[in-house]
N, C-alpha and C positions, 0 to 999 in steps of 0.2 A: 680407643676407646672406654666406655665409661664403666669405671667398677665400681662399686659399691662395696665400703665394708663395714661389717658389723661389728662391735663389739664389748664386752658388759660392760666397761666403765670409758668415758668421754676422753675422750682423747685429749685431751690438757689436764688430765687427772695425775695424780702422781701413781707411776709404777712404769716398771722393764715394757711391758707390752706396748702400753701408751708411745715411750717415749718411740718405739721402735715402726709403730703404725703411722706417728706424724711425720718418721722420717723417710718413709716407705712413700707414702703421698706424694711427700715435695718432691722423690725421684721421679716420682712417677708421672707429674706433673711435669717435671724436666724432659721429659722422653714423648708428650705431646698429650698424654690420655688428660681425660678428669677422673676425681674421685669424688665419692660423696662420701662422707662417715658418719652411720648411724651409731648414735650409744644414746647410754640415757642421759634428758640436762641433766646437768651440773648445779648442783645449789649453793655452793659455796663462791657465786660469783665471778668465774673465768670461763670466759673461752667462748663467748654465745654470739659475737659477731660473724666470726668468718662464714661467708657463703657454703662452705664446703663440707661442712658438718649438721647435719640433720638431727637435731635433737628431740627424744621420744620424752611425750609425758611419761614421770619419773616420783619414785621418793625416796628421800634418804635414806641411808641404810647404817650410815655412823655416824657416832654424836659430833665429829668437825665437820660433818655434810660436804665430807670431800669425795665421797661415794655414793651412788643409787642405781637405784633398780627399777627398769620397765616392765611390767605383766605381758606376758606372752598370752597374747588372745587378740580375738576378735577385734575388740574397741582398738588395740595399737595394730593391728591388721590396717582398719580402716583409715588409720591418722597416715601410717606409714604411705598408704597404696597414695591415699591426697597429695602428700607431701612430694612423692617423687614426681608422680604423674606432673608437675612444672619443670622439671628437669629433662635434661636429654635421655630416648630411651638406654634403659639398662644393658648393657652387652654382657655382664659376667659380675657373680657377688663370690666376696671372697668375706671366708666367716674367720675371723680371729678374735673368737669370742669360745667363753666353755660351761655358759650357764645361757640366763636369760637372751642375753645377744645370741646365742645360737641357736636358741630354738625359733625365734624372731627371723633373724637372716634366712635357714632353711624354710622357714613357712612363707614367705615373703619368693623365695625365689620356686619354690614347690607353686607356687599358686599363679607364678607368670612365666613357667619353663622357663626359667633362666640357670645356665650352667652354675656349679658350687666350687669354687676352691677352698677347702679348708685349713687352716693352718692351726694347727695343735700346740699349744704354749704351756698347758699343765698336768701336772701328775696328780688328777683330781685325788687316788688314794691316801699319798702322800701326804700331801696339804691338806687334807681333811684329820688323819690321824695326828698331825701337828700340833693341829686348835681345837681340838674336841676327844675328849675321853669317849663320847657317844658318837666316834665316826663312822659304824659301820650301821648304827641306826640313821644316820643323816644322809648315807650313801644312797640306802635303799630306799628312803625319801625322795632324795635329788633322781634315782629312777624310775621312779613312780611318775614324779613330772618331767621328766623326760619323756615318757612314754605317753601322756596328757598330753602333751605339748606338741609333739612331732606325730601324733598320730595322723595315719595314712603315706608317711614318708621313708618310701624304700620300705623294706621288711623289719615287722616289730623285733627288737631286741629285749629276751628275758635274760632275766638275772639283776643282782643287788648291787656288786662290787663297783669297785672304779674303775676298771676292765669295759666291763657293761656297759655305764656310762659313757665313755668315749666311741667304743663301737655305735651306739646308739644316737649320737649328735655326727658320728663320720654316715650315717645313710642320706644317702640321696647326691655325697660327694662325688663329682669328678674326681677330683684328686684330692687328697692329703698330703700337706705338708708337714715337716717338723724339723724344727732349728738346731736341729745336732742328729750326727749321725747313732748316739749313743739312744734319742728317744725313739728314734726312726726306727732303729732297730725292736726294740720294744712293743712299738704298735703292732710291728707284722707280726712278733712271736704273741701275742696278746689277740690276734686278727683282728685290730679296730680296720684295716684298712690293705688291703693285698702289696700294693709297692707303693713305699710312702719316700717322695722326695724331698730330700735332705735339702734345706737353703738355709743358710747361719740370718739369725740377727745383724747389721753390720751398724757401721758407724762411717759418721757424717766425712764425707771427703773431705769437704773446705774445712772444718774444724777440725778435722784431725790434723792438714798440710798444716793450718794457724796452729793449735797447738805445737806441734814439733818446732814448727820455726821460733815461736819463745821462747824452747827449751834453751836452759844455759846449764853448765857444768857445774855440777855441784862443789861444794867448799870438800876439800879432803880429809878433814880432820876434824869429824862428827860424828853423832852417832848417826845408825843404819834408821831411815826412815818405815813406815810398816802401814799401811794405809789399809783400812776394812770398812766398806762399804755394803750397805743395803738397807733392808726393810729391818727393824729388830723386832721380831717376830719369832719363837721357836723351832719354826723348822729352818731359820738363817744360821742358828745356833753362834751368837755372837754370844752369848753366856759361857758356853764354853773355852770359847777363844779368852776373853778377859781370864777368866782362872785361870789358863792357860802362860798367858801374859803372867800372872802373880806367881804361879807355879814354879815357873822357869828365870824369872829375875831377871828376862831378857835386856843387857843394855841398849836399850833403844826406844827412842819415840813414835809411840803410837796415836794415829789420828783416827779417829771413829765418825764416818760422814754416814747420819740417815737417821731418821727416827723412827716410832711407834712404840708399841704396848709397853717393851723392856727395857727403855730409858731408865727409868726408875732404879730396876734392879740392876742394869750396867752401872749406871751410876754410883751404887753402894759398892759395888765388887773395888771399882778404881779410887773410893776414898779407902777403903781396908789396905790396899794395895799404897796409900800415900799420893795417888797422881789423881785429880780432876781437871776438867776446865783448861790444863795447858800449866800447870805448875806441874814442877818435878817431881818423882819419886825421892821416898828418901832411901838410902844407902849408896846414893851417886847414880842408880840407873835411870832411863828416863821416864817420860811424863807419858799418860793417858790424856787425850787432849778430846774431847766433845764437840767439832763442828757444827752440827745440825744437818739439816736438810740446805743441798747450796746447789747453783743453775745448774744444767749438764754441760757447758762448757769449762763451769769452774771446778767438778766435779774430775774431768777430763785433763786438766793441768795437776790438779792435786794427783791425780796418780803416774802422769811422767814426772812428777817431781820426784816420788816415793822411791827407793829403792825396792820395794815389794808390797805387790798387794796382797791381800789374805782373804783368802774362800775358805769358809768352813762348813756349808751348807752338805749334804750326804745325800744322795738318791731324791733330792726335790727337785734339780733344777733340771730341766728340761734343755738348756742351754749351760744357763752360766754367765750372762754379758761380762760381767768383772773383769775374768781371767783374759776375754779377748780381747777388750779393752785395752788391758794391759800391755799384751802382745803389740798389738800394732801401733802403741807409743814406746816398744821397746822396752817394760817392765817386766820382773819378771812374778812368777806368783807360788807362794805359799796354797795349796791342794791340799784340800781333804778330799773331796768328789773323787774317786779312781777312774768315771767315765770322764768326768772332763780334763782329768789332766792325759789322758789317752787321746782327747783329740786336742789337746793343745798343742803336742807330739815336742816336748821339749819346752825350755824356758823353764822352768817350776821347780821347785823341792815338793815332792810328791810325800803327803803325811800318810805312815803305814797304816793306821786303824781310826777308828774314832774316838781313842779315846783323851781325852785332855794331857795324861802322859807323852803321848805320843805325838801332841801340839805344841806342845811346851818342847821337847827335844828337836821336832824340826825348826822352829822359832830358832832354839840359840845354833843350831846349826846354820840356817841362814844369814844370821846375825855375823854368824864367825865367816862366811864365807863372803859377805858383801865387807866386810872389813878389812879381807886379805886381798880383795879384788877378782874374788873367784865366781861371781855371781854367773848364772847360765841365759844365755841369750835364749829370748823368744826366737820362735821358727819365722824366717822370713818370708816363706809361703804364706801360712796363717794369716800373719800380721797383714799380708796385700789382699788375700780373699777373702779377708775382713771388712773391705772397703764398702759400701750400699751402692754406689752406684754397679760393680758385680752383682750384688745380692741383688738390685733390681734387674738387672738384664738375665738373671737365672727365672727368677719369678713372671716376666714378661712371657720367657718361652712354653712356663708351665700354662698359662693365661692360653697362648695359642693354640698350643697342642691342646687344648681342652676345646677351644671354640674350634677347631679343624674337626673332630671327633665328634662336635654334637651336633 
């Protein structure tokens, strides 16, 4: 098959969806398929030489020029059609985008009568509410844009909230997939699609084996090591985590991996705690260290070496990759989101509610359990099912089902 991915952002840009799409592409190509990834051209100077990428004309939308946008319309349609005309005939479109990438991908598939599989990555309502107080107005504008850009594709969907938006961009799809059971249930409950397939985002089999083989037993007499990783933005709840560290005075070493707009605020909390950049905290407690952005392989190695990973977002994640990566590497997780906790099926400490106090108490309990040798073990079946080879096999079954039905 020749499968064309459509994304909102270039696959070489930062982000969990981009990491997942790169991995999907590699394992599909291993299985003998051809993948073309269509996304806005990057302006940060990376990822332009790969023949599997089809870069659309774009404009940068962030100050660091990491992210860009391509405008869905006739000019982009013509550019895309010309570029794909020189490649093998397209068998299937796989939209893995929530905004302009989704519009462009569905427009292309509709013009050429090609079936679409659409993977939903984003709780649009929660994400908008986290980044702007005007989220209702922003969602109303997005729905207007969606109706205009996807005019004539499926039945027109009215409404101005996040679920109306997702229902609208699912129009024209032959199958919709979600990266977790809890998100799939929500999509079905809100009539986004009748029967949503669950296909987790996976972890690279080869990298998983390499990291596991490189693991060494930690020295027994040391503080527990907790790792928090992700984008430093409000919906990820880094600041409440650091406030919980301060409140608990937990005797643990804390490593923060990632970057984003809340870095300075996070560093201020760490300084107030008496620890930043790897220096120990006052009072004999562990330190808070900011590692910055790390390559994926190094991030996995840090997860494997940790005693626990901390996941603090609530209600936002459509899967929550980090706890599953931790489970695959044998590392338990402190989990704030009850949906993710249920899907992990074990190997975790569940935070009972969204308060800083509850998180502080859970951190102290986890540190105590780790010191006593009573840390919970991740579910072995979850760890095995998270391998990308099994995820790609599941997606190929959906592709083949769609093509047979078409």
